[in-house]
N, C-alpha and C positions, 0 to 999 in steps of 0.2 A: 449491083444490087445497094440498095440502102436501106434504113430502117423505115423508110418511105414504102419500100415494098414488103418488107418484112411485116410490118403492123399497118396493114391498109386501113383499118379501123382504130387510128390512133386516139382518137377522141369520141366523144358520146355526148348527145345533146343533154344537159342538164340546167335547169334555169331555176328551180325551186328547192327548198329545204335550207338546212343548215349549212354555215361556209365550212367546206371541207378540203383538206388535201389533193391537190390536183385539178381544182376548179380553176377556171379565168375569169379575172376581172380587169375591168379598164382602170388602170390606177396611174395618177399622175407621177412620174419618174424622173427626177431630177438627173442633170449632167453631173459628172463627178467634178468639174471645173466650177468656179464659184468666184465671187467677188465679195471681198468684205465691206460692208457698208459703215464707213465711219461716220458715227453720228454724235451730235453732240446738241446742247441747248442752242436755239436761236435766240433766246433771252435768258438771261441768268436765272429770273425767279420763275419762270415758266417751264412745265414737263411737257405742255402739249405742243410746243412749237419747237421743232428740230430742224435741224440742218445736216446734211450728209453729203459724203462724196463717195464714190467707188474707188477701190482700190484693189489691187492684186495682193495675195497673202503674203505677209512677211512675218516670219518667226522671230525676228529680233524687235518687232514693233507690235504686232497683236496679241492679244491676250496676255498683256503686260499692263502695268500701272498706266494709267492715263492721267494726264495733265489738267484735261477740261472736266467739269462736271459732269456725274453721272446723269442717265434720263431714266428716271423712275418709272414711269410709264410704261416704257417698254422693258423694263428690268435688265437695263443693261449697266452692269455695275462695271469696278474696276479691273476684272479678270474675265469679263464676257463680251462678245463681239454679236452683231448682227452679220448674217451671210447672206448673199443673194444668189439664189440658181435658177438657171432656166431650166424648165420641165415640159414634159409633153406626156399626153395620156398614152399609154401602152397597155396592149394586153400582158397581164402578169399571172403567172402559175403560183397558186397558194401552196407552199412548202410544208407549212405546219404552224402551230400557235402555242403560247403558253400564257398563263395567268395565275396569280395567288388566290385561293380561296378567302371570303371574306373572314372566315373563323378563324384562319391562321394571323390576320393583322393585328396588331398591339391597338388596344382600344385608346390608348392616349392619342394615336395619331390623328392627325386634322384630315378632314373629308377630302382633302385636296391630295393628301400623301396617300391615303387609303385608295382612292380612284386610280391614282397612278400604279398601283401594285395590281388591283384587282382588274382593272380593263384588260380585255384581252389583247394580246399584241400577236401578229401575223407576221411570218417571213415571206415574201414573194419575190419570184424571179422575173424581170420585165423580158419581152420578147421584142427584137428588133427585126425589120423586114428586111426579107432577104433580096438580092439584085437578080433580076431575070437576064435571060440571054439577050433580050431585045434591048435592055439598058444595064449593062454588066458594072457601069461605075459604081462605086461605094464599096464599103468595109465588108460586103459578103457576097461577092462575084459568083458565078454558077459552078466553078471549078473548087473554090473554098468550099461553098455549100455542099458539095458533094463529098468532100473530106469530112465535115462535119456530121453529115447524116451516115457516114459510115466510123463515127465514133472515135475519129482521131484525137480530139481534144477533150478533155474532161471538164472545161468549163463552157463549153457549147453544145447545145443540143437542138436538133430540127424539131418543128411542131409544124403542122399543115395548116395551110391558110384558113382563117375563120370562116370567109366568105366562099371557100371551093375553087377561088381563081389564084393563079400566080404560084410563085415556088415555094412560099411557106414564109416562116419566120426562123429566127435563131433566138432560142432561149439562153440568156446569159446568166450562168451561175456565177459569174465574177461581178456582178451587179445585185447581188440579193439585198434586198432593203427591209427594213421592218416598217409596217405600217398598222394604224388603228384601226379598229373594227368599223369607224366612220366613213372610210374609203370602200367596203365592201359591202355595199348597200345592194338592193335588189337591182335598181336601176344602171348599176355599174357591172352586172353580170354580162359575159359575153356569151353565155348559153352554152358552155361546152367544160368537159372535164375530161382530162386524158385517163385513158383506160388502165388498168392496174399494171399492165406489162410495160407500158411507156413510163408510168411514174415509178416503178421498180428500178428502171434503167437509171433514172434521175437520182434516185437515192443512192446508188452506188457511184455515180460521178461525184455527187456531193461529199461524199465519205473520203473519196480519192483526193478531193481539193483540201479537205480539212485534215486528210492524213489520220483518219479515224478506223479504227478495227471494222473490217466487214465479213459478215458470216461466210464460210467456204463455199455453200451453196449459191449465194449470190454473186460470189466472184466469178465461179464457174458458168453461172448463166450468162454473166454479162460478156464473158471471154467467148462463150460459143455464139452470142449473137454478133460480138464484134468478128468473128472468123467469117461468119456467114455473110455479113453486109459487106465484106472486103474481099469475098472469093473473087468478084469480077474484076477488081482494081488488080489483084494478083496474076490473074488470066492475061489482063493486059499487057 
C-alpha cells in the first residue's frame, strides 16, 4: 500500500479562481547547475555590443572586481554576474505566497522598489516524471518510487499523473523555488489542485525539512499515515 491507495482522490479538478496553495501550474524550472556568462563590451564606447564566453563557476574569480568595463545595459557591475540555466516547464505545486501591503511601503521609495515589495511572490515545488516498469532507467525507478509513495523521504512526495496515465510524478521539496505571479497565469494552469489531506502531508514534510515545530496532531496524523502505507512493506 502507498499513499496512492490511501488517497485515491489525491487531486481534484480546478481551473478557475485565484492562485491558491495546492494548485498546479506549468512553470519553467531551472536546473541547479549553471554557467557563468562572462560578459564584457565588444567595443569600449558601446553598451549594446557585448561579447561573452561560458564558464563554470569559480569562487576565486567570479563575483569579484573585474578588470574589464561593466556592461550598463545588462546592469552587470563589478560584483555581479550573468548566469545561464537550462530550464524545462514542469508541473509545480503552489506551496504559499507573500507580499507587502502598499500602505506599508515608504512613500519615498521609487516605483521600482515599491513594486518589488508589493508584487506577490509564490513558493512552488516542481514535479519530476517517475520511471515506469517498462522503462525503469532514470532517477525514480519503480522500487524507489514505491518507497517515496510510502513517505520514506521528507524531500519527496508522490503525485498522480495529470493525464491519468503512467506511474505519476515525484514532487521535489528539495527544489522549491520562488516565482512571480506572471508565471501563474490561467494558460499555465494544469487544471488540478491537491486535496486537503495530500497538501497537509506536504506541509508536515516541509516542516521536517526546515526543522520547524509541527503541531502534535499533525505529527500524529503523518505517523499514522506512514504506518498504514508501510504495512505492506513490513509484511513482505
